[in-house]
N, C-alpha and C positions, 0 to 999 in steps of 0.2 A: 504494500500500500504506500501511499505517499508519505515518506518520512520527512525529516527535517531537511529543507532544501528542496530541490526539484528532482527527487529520486522517485522511482516507481517501486522497485522490488525489495528494498532493504529489510522490510519487516518480515517477509515470508520466505524469500528465496534461499537464505542460508539453511533452512530446514531441508530443502531439497538437495543441497550440496553436501549434506552430511550423510555418508553411508550408514545404514543401520548397523548397529553392533551385532556381532555374531550371537545368534539366539536360536537354538533348534526349534523352539516353539513359536518363533515369530514375534516374541514380546518386544524385541527391540524396534521392529518396524512400527508396531502399534504405538510405542512410546514416542517415536520420532514424529508420528503423525498427530498425536493427541493435541498439541498446541493449535494446529490448524483446525481440528474439529471443535475445539473450544471457541476459537475465533468465529467459525462459521455459525455455531449455535448462538453466540452473543449477537452477531450481526442479524441473524434471523429474528431475534427478539426486537431489535431496533426497527426493522422493517414492519413487523407486526404492530409494534407500538405506534408507529407513524400512522398506519391505517386506522387503528383503534381510536386515537385521539381526534383525527380529522373527522371520522364518521360520527364520533360522539358529539362534536361541535355542530355538525351539519344538521343532525336530527333535532337539535334544540333551537334552531333558527326561528321557528314560529313563536316559541315562548319568549325568546329574546326580542322579537319584533313587538310583541304585546307589551313587554316590560318597558321598552323605550318609547312606545307610542309612535313609532315611525310609520310613515306611509310606505306604500310599495316602492315608490321612486326613491324615497329617502333611504330605505333599507338597501335598495340596489346600489346606491352610491356608497353606503357604508361597507357593503360586502366587497367593494372594489379594494378596500384596505388589505384584504387577504392577498389579492392578486398583486397589488402594488408592492407590498412587503416581500412577497415571495420572489417576484421578478428582480427587484432591486437587490436582493440578498444573494441570488444565485451566482451572479458573476463575481461578487466579492468572495463568496465561499470557495470558489476554485483557487483564488490567490491564497486564502487562509490555509487551505489544505496543503498547498505547496510549501508554505512557510512553517506551519506548526504540525503538519501531519493530518491525514484524513481521520484517523481514529480519535484524536483529541477533539477535532472539530465536530465529529459525529456526536460525541458525548456531550459537548457544550451545547450544541443545537438541540439535542433531546431534552436537556434541562430547561432551556429557554422555552421550547414548545410546551413542556409540561407545566411550567410556571404560568405561561400565558393563558392556560385554560381557566384560571381563576379570574381573569380580567373581564370577559364579556358580562358576567352577572353584575359587575360594578357599574356598568354603563347605563345611564338613564336618559340618553338622548342619542339620536342618530350620529351626531358629530363625535360624541365621546366613543360610541361603538366603533366608528371608522378608525379612530386613533388607536384604540386597543387592538383592533384587528391587524393593524400594521405590525405590531409585535408578534402576534400569532402567525401572520404570513411570513415574517422574517425567520421564525423558528422552523416553520414548515418548509420553506424553500431551502434554507440552509441544510437541514438534515437530509433532504432528498439528494442534494449534490454530494454531501460528504459521505453518506453511507453507500451511495452508488460508486463513489471512488474507491472506498474500501473493498466493495464487492468486485470491482474490476481487477484489483490486485490479488484478491483471494482466488478468483477464477484462474488467474495466471499461475499462482502457486500450486493449486490443486490439479491444474491441467485437466479440468473437467468443466464443461459449459453449464455451470450451476446457477448462472445469473437469474433465469426465470424462477427458480425456487424461492429466491428472496422476494421477488415481486408477488409470488403466490402467497407468501406470508403477509405482505401488505394487504392483499385482497381478503385474506382470511381475517386479518385484524379489522378491516373495514366492515366486513359482514358481522363480526362479533360486536363491534362498537355500535353499529346501526341497530342490531337486535337488542342490546342492553339499553340503548337510548330509547327505543320504542317502548320497552317495558317500564322505563323510568318516567316517560313523558306524562303519564296519567297521574302519578302520585308524588314524584320527587321534583322539587323546583330546581331550575338551573343553578341557583346559588348553592345548592348542595351537590348536585350531580356533576357539574363541570369541575369544581375544585377537587372532588373525590377522584375523578379521572386524572387530574393533574398530580395528585399524591401518588396514585398508582403508577403514573409515568415516571415520577422521581424515584420510586422504589425500584422499578424495572431498570432505570438508568444506573442506579447505584449497584444493582446486582449484576448487570451485564457489562457495564462500562469497564471494570478492571481487566476483563479478558481481552478487550481491544487495546487498552492502554499498556498492558504488560506484554503485548506481542513482541517476540524476539526482533531485534534490530541489528543492523550491521552498518559499518561506515559506508558513505556514498562512494561510488566509483565514478571516474571521469566520464565514462560512456553514458552513465545514467542521466547526466544533467541535460541531455538533449531532449528529455521527455517533456520539458516545460513547453506549454503552449505559447508562452511569451518568450521566444528564444533570444539569447544574447546575440551580439553582432555577428559572431561567427556561426550562429545557428539559424540565421534568417531563412536560408534555403529550406532547412528542415521544417520550419514553421509554415512556410508558403506551401510546401508539398502536402501538409496535413490539413491546412485550413479549409480547403475546398471540400474534401471528403467529409470532414467533420460537419460542415454546414449542411451537406446533403443528408448525412445521417440525422441531423437535427430536424430537417424537413420531413424525414421518414417518421420520426417521433411525433412531429406536429400532426401529420396526417392521421396517425393512430389516436392521439389524444383528442383530436377533433371528434372522432367517432365516439369515444368514451363519454365526452361531455354531452354530445347530442343525445346519446342513448339514455343518459341519466335524467335528462330534463324533458325529453319529448316522446320516448317510446310508449309510456303508459297512456299519454294523451292520444297518440296515434291509434292505439287499439280501442280506446273508449270512444273517441270522437269519430274516427273514420270507419272503423270496423264494428262499432256498436257492441264491443265486448263488455261483459259485466265488470264492475269495479275490481272484484277480486282477481279476475283473469288479467285485466289491464295492469294491475299492480305487480303481477308476476313477471311482466316483460323485462324490467331491468334486473330483477332478482335472478331470472334465468340467464340473462346475458352475463351478469357478474359471476354466477356459478360456473358457466362455461369458460369464462376467462380464468378462473381459479384452477379448474381442472386442466386447462391447456397449459398453464404455467407449471403445475405440478409435474406434468409429463414433458416439459420443455427440454430438460437436460438430455433425456433419452432421444428426443427428436433431433436436437442439435448434434448429438454424437453420430446419429445415423445419417442425417442429411447435410449437416454443415450450416453455417450462418446464412449464406446467400439463398440456398434452396428453401430454408425455413422461412426467411423473410418473404421471398417471392410467393411461395405456396400460401403463407398466411395472408398476405395481401389479396391474393386471388380468391381464397376462401371467404375472406371478410367481404369482399366486393360482391360475390355471388349471394352470400347470406343476406347482406343489406338490401340488395335488389329484391330478393324474395320478401324480406320483412317489410319493405316499403310498399311494394306493389301487390302483395298477396291479397286474394279476394276474401279471406276469412282470417280470424284471429289465430287459429291453430297453425296454419301455414306461416303466418307472420312470426309466431313464437319460435317455430323451427328455424326460420331465417335468422332471428336474433341470436339464437343459440349458436348457429354456424358462424355468425359474425363474431361472437365472443371468442370462440375457439380460434378463429383466424387472427384476430387482433391480439390474442393473449401474449405472444412472445415477441411481437414486433418492437414495442417500446423498450423492453429490457435489453434485447439484442442490439438495437440501434444505439442506446446509451452506452452499453458495455463496449461496443466496437469503437465508439467515439473516444472512450476512455483508453482503450488500447492504443489508439493512434496519438492521442494528445494529453493523456493524463487527466488530472482533475479539471483542468481548463476545458478539455473536450467534453467531459461529463457535464460541466456547467453550461456550455454552449448548447449541447443537445437537449438538456433538461429544460433550459429556458425556452427554447423554441417549442419543445413538446408541451410545456405548460401553457405557452401562448395559444397552442391549438385547442387546449381544453377551455380556455377563456373565450376564444373566438367562436367555437362550435355552437353553443346554445343560442347566442343572439343572432348568429348568421342563419341558423335554421328558422328562427322566429321571423326574421325579416323576409326570407325566401317564402315561408309559408303564407305570409300576408300578401306577398306579391303574386304567388301562384297557389299551391296547395301544400299541406304538410307532407303527404306521400312524395310529391315531387321534391320537396326540400330535403327529405331524408335520403334521396338518391345521391345527394352530394357526398354523403358518407361513403357510399360505394365507390364513387368517382375518386375520392381521395385515397381510399384503401387500394384501389388499382394503381393510383399514382405512387403509393408507397412501394408496391411491388416493382414498378418500373425503376424507381430510384434505387431500390435495393440491387437490382440487376446492374444498374449503371455503376454502383460502387463495389462491384464484386472483386475487382482487382486492387482495391485500396488497401494499403498496408503501410506499416511504419517504415521509414527509410532504414537502410542497412545499419547505420550507426545506432539507431534506436533498438534494433533487434539484437544487437550484439550481446547485451547482458542475458537475454532470454536464451539465445543460442548456446552461450557458454554454460548456463545453468542446466540446459537439457543434456549437454554432453557429460557434465560432471555428475549429474543425477541419474545417469542411465542405469547404474547398478541398482539404485534404490527402486526405480520404476520396474525394472526387470524382475526384482524380487517380489513384486506384487503389492506395492504399497497401496493401502486402501484408497480408493477414489482416484488413482492415477490412471490415465489412459495412454500415456506415452507421448512422444513427440508427434 
């Protein structure tokens, strides 16, 4: 992960360079791998915590609206605080990761996000709500960049494409947060519910944080310094070579997040308004979409091992495009639900793979760029669908999700040959050569070069 300075591998790669001690029962190999397992478990906790806290806040928005007495338009302006805080922080977080290390920034942002959960119940006007949501958005945007940067480096150390599993944890955390929030909404006021979630977040951060902060480290090597997305004078060529592919990967993430945002806000209305589905069936639209995304992410590592990144992205984009066309244009609710499920499976791994690949190319700065563009897509999607629905119809507007999913597939194919320059690959190549004995011995989770 990003250690002090502009290094990528110092926290994890030394483990792969150490041959396992002789042990007839394989205990040495297990011992050598256990630090990576602890880091992976801790990182999974942070991804799940992020989803839990965000969903816990979202489900209490109606109660906070009533508390502040805000009109719909005032509430909309206040909610922009989340977006503004997140987008403003994401670019800064990439720099902080390069300076202080992604693990430390992840823990700090998790603490900020947890503490900020207590702020919305203190707001009694739309203006005050918008200001406190800037803090919430800053924590949310920061932890998303930092923990994805950790994940990129852990994937490199494990030599397994496990990035989707972390995003599956985020989805599961979101489902749990939404479920608990729904149960609490009828009897527990936000002034109790949200601070309680914040305390839970601080406890989880205290429990999982040390595993990240105590990750083994090693001194930076000269070759590692070229991983910075803001290259020094001698590295401008490297930066120029990676900037274009990183932006394209960010656009892929944007296309995916556009669909996620649109599905969250418009899928239920489409079923109820256009296909005359009962409220219960209509409410199942996004739940089914989210469940399909979770299942797709849980199986993402195996899919990536079998197909590779490019095929996974292209196939996912194509499946999502076909599914959304069916969901938008189906003549009845059941076919539409099948289409939404297919779209969820197709979109499941595109965002995590795109962000991970951007991190491989340009370190934390690449993660920040791709995440910021992706988050922008989530912001643009719902209002764009609304505008197009007013100009035409909601089914027609939803076909733009299919168009952008197809666009993501095309962009994925266009970036199929993108790779880090030779100087950037040097540390990884050396690691793979020196770690061959450990991999051949069957170290858990290793797939080889």
